[in-house]
mmCIF file of the N, C-alpha and C atoms, coordinates in Angstrom:
data_MODEL
# 
_entry.id   MODEL 
# 
loop_
_atom_site.group_PDB 
_atom_site.id 
_atom_site.type_symbol 
_atom_site.label_atom_id 
_atom_site.label_alt_id 
_atom_site.label_comp_id 
_atom_site.label_asym_id 
_atom_site.label_entity_id 
_atom_site.label_seq_id 
_atom_site.pdbx_PDB_ins_code 
_atom_site.Cartn_x 
_atom_site.Cartn_y 
_atom_site.Cartn_z 
_atom_site.occupancy 
_atom_site.B_iso_or_equiv 
_atom_site.pdbx_formal_charge 
_atom_site.auth_seq_id 
_atom_site.auth_comp_id 
_atom_site.auth_asym_id 
_atom_site.auth_atom_id 
_atom_site.pdbx_PDB_model_num 
ATOM 1   N N  . MET A 1 1  ? -11.473 12.699 23.128  1.00 0.00 ? 1  MET A N  1 
ATOM 2   C CA . MET A 1 1  ? -11.731 12.286 21.768  1.00 0.00 ? 1  MET A CA 1 
ATOM 3   C C  . MET A 1 1  ? -12.443 10.938 21.799  1.00 0.00 ? 1  MET A C  1 
ATOM 4   N N  . GLY A 1 2  ? -13.656 10.891 21.263  1.00 0.00 ? 2  GLY A N  1 
ATOM 5   C CA . GLY A 1 2  ? -14.386 9.653  21.193  1.00 0.00 ? 2  GLY A CA 1 
ATOM 6   C C  . GLY A 1 2  ? -15.170 9.322  22.441  1.00 0.00 ? 2  GLY A C  1 
ATOM 7   N N  . ARG A 1 3  ? -15.150 10.201 23.460  1.00 0.00 ? 3  ARG A N  1 
ATOM 8   C CA . ARG A 1 3  ? -15.834 9.896  24.713  1.00 0.00 ? 3  ARG A CA 1 
ATOM 9   C C  . ARG A 1 3  ? -17.345 10.029 24.591  1.00 0.00 ? 3  ARG A C  1 
ATOM 10  N N  . ALA A 1 4  ? -17.829 10.833 23.669  1.00 0.00 ? 4  ALA A N  1 
ATOM 11  C CA . ALA A 1 4  ? -19.271 11.020 23.528  1.00 0.00 ? 4  ALA A CA 1 
ATOM 12  C C  . ALA A 1 4  ? -19.957 9.731  23.090  1.00 0.00 ? 4  ALA A C  1 
ATOM 13  N N  . THR A 1 5  ? -19.266 8.884  22.384  1.00 0.00 ? 5  THR A N  1 
ATOM 14  C CA . THR A 1 5  ? -19.862 7.628  21.927  1.00 0.00 ? 5  THR A CA 1 
ATOM 15  C C  . THR A 1 5  ? -19.660 6.505  22.930  1.00 0.00 ? 5  THR A C  1 
ATOM 16  N N  . GLY A 1 6  ? -18.818 6.712  23.922  1.00 0.00 ? 6  GLY A N  1 
ATOM 17  C CA . GLY A 1 6  ? -18.539 5.664  24.884  1.00 0.00 ? 6  GLY A CA 1 
ATOM 18  C C  . GLY A 1 6  ? -17.523 4.648  24.390  1.00 0.00 ? 6  GLY A C  1 
ATOM 19  N N  . LEU A 1 7  ? -16.897 4.905  23.259  1.00 0.00 ? 7  LEU A N  1 
ATOM 20  C CA . LEU A 1 7  ? -15.928 3.974  22.682  1.00 0.00 ? 7  LEU A CA 1 
ATOM 21  C C  . LEU A 1 7  ? -14.509 4.527  22.730  1.00 0.00 ? 7  LEU A C  1 
ATOM 22  N N  . GLY A 1 8  ? -14.243 5.479  23.610  1.00 0.00 ? 8  GLY A N  1 
ATOM 23  C CA . GLY A 1 8  ? -12.959 6.172  23.618  1.00 0.00 ? 8  GLY A CA 1 
ATOM 24  C C  . GLY A 1 8  ? -11.748 5.270  23.552  1.00 0.00 ? 8  GLY A C  1 
ATOM 25  N N  . GLY A 1 9  ? -11.606 4.334  24.496  1.00 0.00 ? 9  GLY A N  1 
ATOM 26  C CA . GLY A 1 9  ? -10.427 3.481  24.541  1.00 0.00 ? 9  GLY A CA 1 
ATOM 27  C C  . GLY A 1 9  ? -10.352 2.507  23.385  1.00 0.00 ? 9  GLY A C  1 
ATOM 28  N N  . LYS A 1 10 ? -11.468 1.885  23.052  1.00 0.00 ? 10 LYS A N  1 
ATOM 29  C CA . LYS A 1 10 ? -11.479 0.893  21.976  1.00 0.00 ? 10 LYS A CA 1 
ATOM 30  C C  . LYS A 1 10 ? -11.177 1.533  20.627  1.00 0.00 ? 10 LYS A C  1 
ATOM 31  N N  . LYS A 1 11 ? -11.757 2.708  20.401  1.00 0.00 ? 11 LYS A N  1 
ATOM 32  C CA . LYS A 1 11 ? -11.542 3.380  19.119  1.00 0.00 ? 11 LYS A CA 1 
ATOM 33  C C  . LYS A 1 11 ? -10.084 3.812  18.981  1.00 0.00 ? 11 LYS A C  1 
ATOM 34  N N  . MET A 1 12 ? -9.520  4.342  20.065  1.00 0.00 ? 12 MET A N  1 
ATOM 35  C CA . MET A 1 12 ? -8.137  4.798  20.022  1.00 0.00 ? 12 MET A CA 1 
ATOM 36  C C  . MET A 1 12 ? -7.185  3.617  19.848  1.00 0.00 ? 12 MET A C  1 
ATOM 37  N N  . ALA A 1 13 ? -7.481  2.495  20.489  1.00 0.00 ? 13 ALA A N  1 
ATOM 38  C CA . ALA A 1 13 ? -6.634  1.307  20.334  1.00 0.00 ? 13 ALA A CA 1 
ATOM 39  C C  . ALA A 1 13 ? -6.662  0.820  18.891  1.00 0.00 ? 13 ALA A C  1 
ATOM 40  N N  . GLY A 1 14 ? -7.814  0.905  18.249  1.00 0.00 ? 14 GLY A N  1 
ATOM 41  C CA . GLY A 1 14 ? -7.912  0.511  16.845  1.00 0.00 ? 14 GLY A CA 1 
ATOM 42  C C  . GLY A 1 14 ? -7.050  1.379  15.957  1.00 0.00 ? 14 GLY A C  1 
ATOM 43  N N  . TYR A 1 15 ? -7.041  2.689  16.236  1.00 0.00 ? 15 TYR A N  1 
ATOM 44  C CA . TYR A 1 15 ? -6.210  3.598  15.445  1.00 0.00 ? 15 TYR A CA 1 
ATOM 45  C C  . TYR A 1 15 ? -4.726  3.331  15.676  1.00 0.00 ? 15 TYR A C  1 
ATOM 46  N N  . ILE A 1 16 ? -4.358  3.001  16.902  1.00 0.00 ? 16 ILE A N  1 
ATOM 47  C CA . ILE A 1 16 ? -2.952  2.716  17.199  1.00 0.00 ? 16 ILE A CA 1 
ATOM 48  C C  . ILE A 1 16 ? -2.511  1.447  16.470  1.00 0.00 ? 16 ILE A C  1 
ATOM 49  N N  . ILE A 1 17 ? -3.353  0.414  16.503  1.00 0.00 ? 17 ILE A N  1 
ATOM 50  C CA . ILE A 1 17 ? -3.033  -0.827 15.792  1.00 0.00 ? 17 ILE A CA 1 
ATOM 51  C C  . ILE A 1 17 ? -2.929  -0.566 14.292  1.00 0.00 ? 17 ILE A C  1 
ATOM 52  N N  . LEU A 1 18 ? -3.843  0.242  13.758  1.00 0.00 ? 18 LEU A N  1 
ATOM 53  C CA . LEU A 1 18 ? -3.804  0.579  12.336  1.00 0.00 ? 18 LEU A CA 1 
ATOM 54  C C  . LEU A 1 18 ? -2.517  1.326  11.978  1.00 0.00 ? 18 LEU A C  1 
ATOM 55  N N  . ALA A 1 19 ? -2.092  2.255  12.840  1.00 0.00 ? 19 ALA A N  1 
ATOM 56  C CA . ALA A 1 19 ? -0.863  3.009  12.585  1.00 0.00 ? 19 ALA A CA 1 
ATOM 57  C C  . ALA A 1 19 ? 0.362   2.093  12.622  1.00 0.00 ? 19 ALA A C  1 
ATOM 58  N N  . ILE A 1 20 ? 0.393   1.152  13.571  1.00 0.00 ? 20 ILE A N  1 
ATOM 59  C CA . ILE A 1 20 ? 1.513   0.210  13.652  1.00 0.00 ? 20 ILE A CA 1 
ATOM 60  C C  . ILE A 1 20 ? 1.548   -0.675 12.407  1.00 0.00 ? 20 ILE A C  1 
ATOM 61  N N  . PHE A 1 21 ? 0.379   -1.165 11.987  1.00 0.00 ? 21 PHE A N  1 
ATOM 62  C CA . PHE A 1 21 ? 0.312   -2.011 10.795  1.00 0.00 ? 21 PHE A CA 1 
ATOM 63  C C  . PHE A 1 21 ? 0.763   -1.234 9.561   1.00 0.00 ? 21 PHE A C  1 
ATOM 64  N N  . ALA A 1 22 ? 0.329   0.021  9.430   1.00 0.00 ? 22 ALA A N  1 
ATOM 65  C CA . ALA A 1 22 ? 0.730   0.843  8.284   1.00 0.00 ? 22 ALA A CA 1 
ATOM 66  C C  . ALA A 1 22 ? 2.241   1.067  8.283   1.00 0.00 ? 22 ALA A C  1 
ATOM 67  N N  . ALA A 1 23 ? 2.826   1.303  9.458   1.00 0.00 ? 23 ALA A N  1 
ATOM 68  C CA . ALA A 1 23 ? 4.275   1.499  9.544   1.00 0.00 ? 23 ALA A CA 1 
ATOM 69  C C  . ALA A 1 23 ? 5.023   0.230  9.138   1.00 0.00 ? 23 ALA A C  1 
ATOM 70  N N  . LEU A 1 24 ? 4.509   -0.931 9.543   1.00 0.00 ? 24 LEU A N  1 
ATOM 71  C CA . LEU A 1 24 ? 5.142   -2.194 9.152   1.00 0.00 ? 24 LEU A CA 1 
ATOM 72  C C  . LEU A 1 24 ? 5.075   -2.411 7.642   1.00 0.00 ? 24 LEU A C  1 
ATOM 73  N N  . VAL A 1 25 ? 3.927   -2.130 7.054   1.00 0.00 ? 25 VAL A N  1 
ATOM 74  C CA . VAL A 1 25 ? 3.772   -2.297 5.605   1.00 0.00 ? 25 VAL A CA 1 
ATOM 75  C C  . VAL A 1 25 ? 4.718   -1.366 4.857   1.00 0.00 ? 25 VAL A C  1 
ATOM 76  N N  . ILE A 1 26 ? 4.802   -0.109 5.288   1.00 0.00 ? 26 ILE A N  1 
ATOM 77  C CA . ILE A 1 26 ? 5.700   0.851  4.639   1.00 0.00 ? 26 ILE A CA 1 
ATOM 78  C C  . ILE A 1 26 ? 7.154   0.404  4.782   1.00 0.00 ? 26 ILE A C  1 
ATOM 79  N N  . GLY A 1 27 ? 7.526   -0.101 5.955   1.00 0.00 ? 27 GLY A N  1 
ATOM 80  C CA . GLY A 1 27 ? 8.882   -0.596 6.161   1.00 0.00 ? 27 GLY A CA 1 
ATOM 81  C C  . GLY A 1 27 ? 9.222   -1.759 5.249   1.00 0.00 ? 27 GLY A C  1 
ATOM 82  N N  . VAL A 1 28 ? 8.292   -2.695 5.104   1.00 0.00 ? 28 VAL A N  1 
ATOM 83  C CA . VAL A 1 28 ? 8.517   -3.840 4.216   1.00 0.00 ? 28 VAL A CA 1 
ATOM 84  C C  . VAL A 1 28 ? 8.654   -3.373 2.771   1.00 0.00 ? 28 VAL A C  1 
ATOM 85  N N  . LEU A 1 29 ? 7.819   -2.412 2.362   1.00 0.00 ? 29 LEU A N  1 
ATOM 86  C CA . LEU A 1 29 ? 7.904   -1.906 0.990   1.00 0.00 ? 29 LEU A CA 1 
ATOM 87  C C  . LEU A 1 29 ? 9.245   -1.226 0.722   1.00 0.00 ? 29 LEU A C  1 
ATOM 88  N N  . PHE A 1 30 ? 9.737   -0.439 1.682   1.00 0.00 ? 30 PHE A N  1 
ATOM 89  C CA . PHE A 1 30 ? 11.047  0.192  1.510   1.00 0.00 ? 30 PHE A CA 1 
ATOM 90  C C  . PHE A 1 30 ? 12.153  -0.861 1.416   1.00 0.00 ? 30 PHE A C  1 
ATOM 91  N N  . PHE A 1 31 ? 12.060  -1.897 2.249   1.00 0.00 ? 31 PHE A N  1 
ATOM 92  C CA . PHE A 1 31 ? 13.056  -2.968 2.231   1.00 0.00 ? 31 PHE A CA 1 
ATOM 93  C C  . PHE A 1 31 ? 13.051  -3.688 0.885   1.00 0.00 ? 31 PHE A C  1 
ATOM 94  N N  . LEU A 1 32 ? 11.869  -4.030 0.387   1.00 0.00 ? 32 LEU A N  1 
ATOM 95  C CA . LEU A 1 32 ? 11.765  -4.709 -0.905  1.00 0.00 ? 32 LEU A CA 1 
ATOM 96  C C  . LEU A 1 32 ? 12.250  -3.813 -2.041  1.00 0.00 ? 32 LEU A C  1 
ATOM 97  N N  . ASN A 1 33 ? 11.996  -2.507 -1.918  1.00 0.00 ? 33 ASN A N  1 
ATOM 98  C CA . ASN A 1 33 ? 12.443  -1.579 -2.958  1.00 0.00 ? 33 ASN A CA 1 
ATOM 99  C C  . ASN A 1 33 ? 13.968  -1.526 -3.034  1.00 0.00 ? 33 ASN A C  1 
ATOM 100 N N  . ARG A 1 34 ? 14.635  -1.606 -1.891  1.00 0.00 ? 34 ARG A N  1 
ATOM 101 C CA . ARG A 1 34 ? 16.102  -1.569 -1.906  1.00 0.00 ? 34 ARG A CA 1 
ATOM 102 C C  . ARG A 1 34 ? 16.676  -2.818 -2.561  1.00 0.00 ? 34 ARG A C  1 
ATOM 103 N N  . ILE A 1 35 ? 15.984  -3.949 -2.401  1.00 0.00 ? 35 ILE A N  1 
ATOM 104 C CA . ILE A 1 35 ? 16.486  -5.196 -2.981  1.00 0.00 ? 35 ILE A CA 1 
ATOM 105 C C  . ILE A 1 35 ? 16.135  -5.290 -4.465  1.00 0.00 ? 35 ILE A C  1 
ATOM 106 N N  . PHE A 1 36 ? 14.860  -5.107 -4.785  1.00 0.00 ? 36 PHE A N  1 
ATOM 107 C CA . PHE A 1 36 ? 14.377  -5.358 -6.140  1.00 0.00 ? 36 PHE A CA 1 
ATOM 108 C C  . PHE A 1 36 ? 14.242  -4.098 -6.992  1.00 0.00 ? 36 PHE A C  1 
ATOM 109 N N  . GLY A 1 37 ? 14.414  -2.926 -6.422  1.00 0.00 ? 37 GLY A N  1 
ATOM 110 C CA . GLY A 1 37 ? 14.216  -1.679 -7.149  1.00 0.00 ? 37 GLY A CA 1 
ATOM 111 C C  . GLY A 1 37 ? 15.022  -1.548 -8.426  1.00 0.00 ? 37 GLY A C  1 
ATOM 112 N N  . PRO A 1 38 ? 16.355  -1.755 -8.371  1.00 0.00 ? 38 PRO A N  1 
ATOM 113 C CA . PRO A 1 38 ? 17.147  -1.611 -9.599  1.00 0.00 ? 38 PRO A CA 1 
ATOM 114 C C  . PRO A 1 38 ? 16.734  -2.586 -10.706 1.00 0.00 ? 38 PRO A C  1 
ATOM 115 N N  . ARG A 1 39 ? 16.404  -3.823 -10.322 1.00 0.00 ? 39 ARG A N  1 
ATOM 116 C CA . ARG A 1 39 ? 15.982  -4.803 -11.334 1.00 0.00 ? 39 ARG A CA 1 
ATOM 117 C C  . ARG A 1 39 ? 14.666  -4.397 -11.972 1.00 0.00 ? 39 ARG A C  1 
ATOM 118 N N  . VAL A 1 40 ? 13.731  -3.944 -11.137 1.00 0.00 ? 40 VAL A N  1 
ATOM 119 C CA . VAL A 1 40 ? 12.419  -3.532 -11.656 1.00 0.00 ? 40 VAL A CA 1 
ATOM 120 C C  . VAL A 1 40 ? 12.578  -2.315 -12.558 1.00 0.00 ? 40 VAL A C  1 
ATOM 121 N N  . ASP A 1 41 ? 13.428  -1.369 -12.157 1.00 0.00 ? 41 ASP A N  1 
ATOM 122 C CA . ASP A 1 41 ? 13.653  -0.179 -12.987 1.00 0.00 ? 41 ASP A CA 1 
ATOM 123 C C  . ASP A 1 41 ? 14.208  -0.557 -14.360 1.00 0.00 ? 41 ASP A C  1 
ATOM 124 N N  . LYS A 1 42 ? 15.188  -1.465 -14.380 1.00 0.00 ? 42 LYS A N  1 
ATOM 125 C CA . LYS A 1 42 ? 15.754  -1.896 -15.665 1.00 0.00 ? 42 LYS A CA 1 
ATOM 126 C C  . LYS A 1 42 ? 14.695  -2.570 -16.525 1.00 0.00 ? 42 LYS A C  1 
ATOM 127 N N  . PHE A 1 43 ? 13.865  -3.425 -15.891 1.00 0.00 ? 43 PHE A N  1 
ATOM 128 C CA . PHE A 1 43 ? 12.825  -4.137 -16.639 1.00 0.00 ? 43 PHE A CA 1 
ATOM 129 C C  . PHE A 1 43 ? 11.811  -3.168 -17.229 1.00 0.00 ? 43 PHE A C  1 
ATOM 130 N N  . VAL A 1 44 ? 11.323  -2.239 -16.402 1.00 0.00 ? 44 VAL A N  1 
ATOM 131 C CA . VAL A 1 44 ? 10.292  -1.306 -16.876 1.00 0.00 ? 44 VAL A CA 1 
ATOM 132 C C  . VAL A 1 44 ? 10.857  -0.387 -17.949 1.00 0.00 ? 44 VAL A C  1 
ATOM 133 N N  . ASN A 1 45 ? 12.081  0.089  -17.765 1.00 0.00 ? 45 ASN A N  1 
ATOM 134 C CA . ASN A 1 45 ? 12.675  0.989  -18.754 1.00 0.00 ? 45 ASN A CA 1 
ATOM 135 C C  . ASN A 1 45 ? 12.981  0.285  -20.072 1.00 0.00 ? 45 ASN A C  1 
ATOM 136 N N  . SER A 1 46 ? 13.127  -1.040 -20.050 1.00 0.00 ? 46 SER A N  1 
ATOM 137 C CA . SER A 1 46 ? 13.391  -1.768 -21.292 1.00 0.00 ? 46 SER A CA 1 
ATOM 138 C C  . SER A 1 46 ? 12.117  -1.976 -22.110 1.00 0.00 ? 46 SER A C  1 
ATOM 139 N N  . LEU A 1 47 ? 10.952  -1.756 -21.499 1.00 0.00 ? 47 LEU A N  1 
ATOM 140 C CA . LEU A 1 47 ? 9.686   -1.936 -22.213 1.00 0.00 ? 47 LEU A CA 1 
ATOM 141 C C  . LEU A 1 47 ? 9.387   -0.730 -23.096 1.00 0.00 ? 47 LEU A C  1 
ATOM 142 N N  . PRO A 1 48 ? 8.657   -0.946 -24.189 1.00 0.00 ? 48 PRO A N  1 
ATOM 143 C CA . PRO A 1 48 ? 8.176   0.198  -24.971 1.00 0.00 ? 48 PRO A CA 1 
ATOM 144 C C  . PRO A 1 48 ? 7.192   1.035  -24.144 1.00 0.00 ? 48 PRO A C  1 
ATOM 145 N N  . LEU A 1 49 ? 7.001   2.279  -24.565 1.00 0.00 ? 49 LEU A N  1 
ATOM 146 C CA . LEU A 1 49 ? 6.188   3.209  -23.784 1.00 0.00 ? 49 LEU A CA 1 
ATOM 147 C C  . LEU A 1 49 ? 4.756   2.709  -23.594 1.00 0.00 ? 49 LEU A C  1 
ATOM 148 N N  . ARG A 1 50 ? 4.170   2.114  -24.625 1.00 0.00 ? 50 ARG A N  1 
ATOM 149 C CA . ARG A 1 50 ? 2.794   1.606  -24.500 1.00 0.00 ? 50 ARG A CA 1 
ATOM 150 C C  . ARG A 1 50 ? 2.706   0.491  -23.464 1.00 0.00 ? 50 ARG A C  1 
ATOM 151 N N  . LYS A 1 51 ? 3.703   -0.377 -23.441 1.00 0.00 ? 51 LYS A N  1 
ATOM 152 C CA . LYS A 1 51 ? 3.691   -1.469 -22.466 1.00 0.00 ? 51 LYS A CA 1 
ATOM 153 C C  . LYS A 1 51 ? 3.937   -0.942 -21.055 1.00 0.00 ? 51 LYS A C  1 
ATOM 154 N N  . GLN A 1 52 ? 4.741   0.108  -20.920 1.00 0.00 ? 52 GLN A N  1 
ATOM 155 C CA . GLN A 1 52 ? 4.922   0.737  -19.614 1.00 0.00 ? 52 GLN A CA 1 
ATOM 156 C C  . GLN A 1 52 ? 3.595   1.297  -19.113 1.00 0.00 ? 52 GLN A C  1 
ATOM 157 N N  . PHE A 1 53 ? 2.867   1.953  -20.013 1.00 0.00 ? 53 PHE A N  1 
ATOM 158 C CA . PHE A 1 53 ? 1.564   2.521  -19.666 1.00 0.00 ? 53 PHE A CA 1 
ATOM 159 C C  . PHE A 1 53 ? 0.590   1.413  -19.272 1.00 0.00 ? 53 PHE A C  1 
ATOM 160 N N  . ALA A 1 54 ? 0.571   0.318  -20.041 1.00 0.00 ? 54 ALA A N  1 
ATOM 161 C CA . ALA A 1 54 ? -0.324  -0.806 -19.736 1.00 0.00 ? 54 ALA A CA 1 
ATOM 162 C C  . ALA A 1 54 ? 0.041   -1.444 -18.398 1.00 0.00 ? 54 ALA A C  1 
ATOM 163 N N  . LEU A 1 55 ? 1.330   -1.570 -18.124 1.00 0.00 ? 55 LEU A N  1 
ATOM 164 C CA . LEU A 1 55 ? 1.770   -2.131 -16.849 1.00 0.00 ? 55 LEU A CA 1 
ATOM 165 C C  . LEU A 1 55 ? 1.342   -1.236 -15.690 1.00 0.00 ? 55 LEU A C  1 
ATOM 166 N N  . GLY A 1 56 ? 1.480   0.075  -15.865 1.00 0.00 ? 56 GLY A N  1 
ATOM 167 C CA . GLY A 1 56 ? 1.043   1.011  -14.828 1.00 0.00 ? 56 GLY A CA 1 
ATOM 168 C C  . GLY A 1 56 ? -0.446  0.926  -14.569 1.00 0.00 ? 56 GLY A C  1 
ATOM 169 N N  . LEU A 1 57 ? -1.239  0.835  -15.642 1.00 0.00 ? 57 LEU A N  1 
ATOM 170 C CA . LEU A 1 57 ? -2.690  0.704  -15.470 1.00 0.00 ? 57 LEU A CA 1 
ATOM 171 C C  . LEU A 1 57 ? -3.058  -0.617 -14.796 1.00 0.00 ? 57 LEU A C  1 
ATOM 172 N N  . THR A 1 58 ? -2.341  -1.677 -15.132 1.00 0.00 ? 58 THR A N  1 
ATOM 173 C CA . THR A 1 58 ? -2.600  -2.974 -14.505 1.00 0.00 ? 58 THR A CA 1 
ATOM 174 C C  . THR A 1 58 ? -2.312  -2.924 -13.007 1.00 0.00 ? 58 THR A C  1 
ATOM 175 N N  . VAL A 1 59 ? -1.181  -2.340 -12.646 1.00 0.00 ? 59 VAL A N  1 
ATOM 176 C CA . VAL A 1 59 ? -0.830  -2.220 -11.226 1.00 0.00 ? 59 VAL A CA 1 
ATOM 177 C C  . VAL A 1 59 ? -1.861  -1.359 -10.505 1.00 0.00 ? 59 VAL A C  1 
ATOM 178 N N  . LEU A 1 60 ? -2.268  -0.261 -11.117 1.00 0.00 ? 60 LEU A N  1 
ATOM 179 C CA . LEU A 1 60 ? -3.279  0.601  -10.512 1.00 0.00 ? 60 LEU A CA 1 
ATOM 180 C C  . LEU A 1 60 ? -4.596  -0.147 -10.340 1.00 0.00 ? 60 LEU A C  1 
ATOM 181 N N  . GLY A 1 61 ? -4.986  -0.930 -11.342 1.00 0.00 ? 61 GLY A N  1 
ATOM 182 C CA . GLY A 1 61 ? -6.213  -1.715 -11.244 1.00 0.00 ? 61 GLY A CA 1 
ATOM 183 C C  . GLY A 1 61 ? -6.160  -2.733 -10.122 1.00 0.00 ? 61 GLY A C  1 
ATOM 184 N N  . VAL A 1 62 ? -5.021  -3.410 -9.975  1.00 0.00 ? 62 VAL A N  1 
ATOM 185 C CA . VAL A 1 62 ? -4.870  -4.387 -8.890  1.00 0.00 ? 62 VAL A CA 1 
ATOM 186 C C  . VAL A 1 62 ? -4.960  -3.695 -7.534  1.00 0.00 ? 62 VAL A C  1 
ATOM 187 N N  . LEU A 1 63 ? -4.332  -2.525 -7.406  1.00 0.00 ? 63 LEU A N  1 
ATOM 188 C CA . LEU A 1 63 ? -4.400  -1.788 -6.145  1.00 0.00 ? 63 LEU A CA 1 
ATOM 189 C C  . LEU A 1 63 ? -5.826  -1.360 -5.819  1.00 0.00 ? 63 LEU A C  1 
ATOM 190 N N  . VAL A 1 64 ? -6.572  -0.918 -6.820  1.00 0.00 ? 64 VAL A N  1 
ATOM 191 C CA . VAL A 1 64 ? -7.962  -0.518 -6.592  1.00 0.00 ? 64 VAL A CA 1 
ATOM 192 C C  . VAL A 1 64 ? -8.796  -1.722 -6.170  1.00 0.00 ? 64 VAL A C  1 
ATOM 193 N N  . ILE A 1 65 ? -8.599  -2.861 -6.826  1.00 0.00 ? 65 ILE A N  1 
ATOM 194 C CA . ILE A 1 65 ? -9.353  -4.068 -6.456  1.00 0.00 ? 65 ILE A CA 1 
ATOM 195 C C  . ILE A 1 65 ? -9.011  -4.491 -5.029  1.00 0.00 ? 65 ILE A C  1 
ATOM 196 N N  . LEU A 1 66 ? -7.730  -4.475 -4.671  1.00 0.00 ? 66 LEU A N  1 
ATOM 197 C CA . LEU A 1 66 ? -7.345  -4.804 -3.299  1.00 0.00 ? 66 LEU A CA 1 
ATOM 198 C C  . LEU A 1 66 ? -7.958  -3.832 -2.305  1.00 0.00 ? 66 LEU A C  1 
ATOM 199 N N  . TRP A 1 67 ? -7.963  -2.547 -2.646  1.00 0.00 ? 67 TRP A N  1 
ATOM 200 C CA . TRP A 1 67 ? -8.546  -1.538 -1.768  1.00 0.00 ? 67 TRP A CA 1 
ATOM 201 C C  . TRP A 1 67 ? -10.033 -1.795 -1.562  1.00 0.00 ? 67 TRP A C  1 
ATOM 202 N N  . LEU A 1 68 ? -10.730 -2.165 -2.628  1.00 0.00 ? 68 LEU A N  1 
ATOM 203 C CA . LEU A 1 68 ? -12.160 -2.437 -2.513  1.00 0.00 ? 68 LEU A CA 1 
ATOM 204 C C  . LEU A 1 68 ? -12.428 -3.703 -1.706  1.00 0.00 ? 68 LEU A C  1 
ATOM 205 N N  . VAL A 1 69 ? -11.617 -4.732 -1.896  1.00 0.00 ? 69 VAL A N  1 
ATOM 206 C CA . VAL A 1 69 ? -11.842 -5.996 -1.190  1.00 0.00 ? 69 VAL A CA 1 
ATOM 207 C C  . VAL A 1 69 ? -11.455 -5.882 0.283   1.00 0.00 ? 69 VAL A C  1 
ATOM 208 N N  . VAL A 1 70 ? -10.289 -5.325 0.562   1.00 0.00 ? 70 VAL A N  1 
ATOM 209 C CA . VAL A 1 70 ? -9.801  -5.247 1.940   1.00 0.00 ? 70 VAL A CA 1 
ATOM 210 C C  . VAL A 1 70 ? -10.524 -4.150 2.710   1.00 0.00 ? 70 VAL A C  1 
ATOM 211 N N  . GLY A 1 71 ? -10.945 -3.112 2.018   1.00 0.00 ? 71 GLY A N  1 
ATOM 212 C CA . GLY A 1 71 ? -11.590 -1.992 2.696   1.00 0.00 ? 71 GLY A CA 1 
ATOM 213 C C  . GLY A 1 71 ? -12.966 -2.305 3.246   1.00 0.00 ? 71 GLY A C  1 
ATOM 214 N N  . ARG A 1 72 ? -13.548 -3.419 2.868   1.00 0.00 ? 72 ARG A N  1 
ATOM 215 C CA . ARG A 1 72 ? -14.902 -3.746 3.352   1.00 0.00 ? 72 ARG A CA 1 
ATOM 216 C C  . ARG A 1 72 ? -14.872 -4.526 4.624   1.00 0.00 ? 72 ARG A C  1 
# 
């Protein structure tokens, strides 16, 4: 895999580092969810439906902006 380009080892090492980084990020998110999850759920559920929708769109917008900035 990747030998035709001559980058076999380097390309595979990049994927391994990316997988380790993704696992760390997912682990941190699960940890934060266990601590702050109930508080966030109470806060979001106390909002009116329109504000919940606006909050969801805001979070989605921030994620898209981060994806565009970090992805380059």
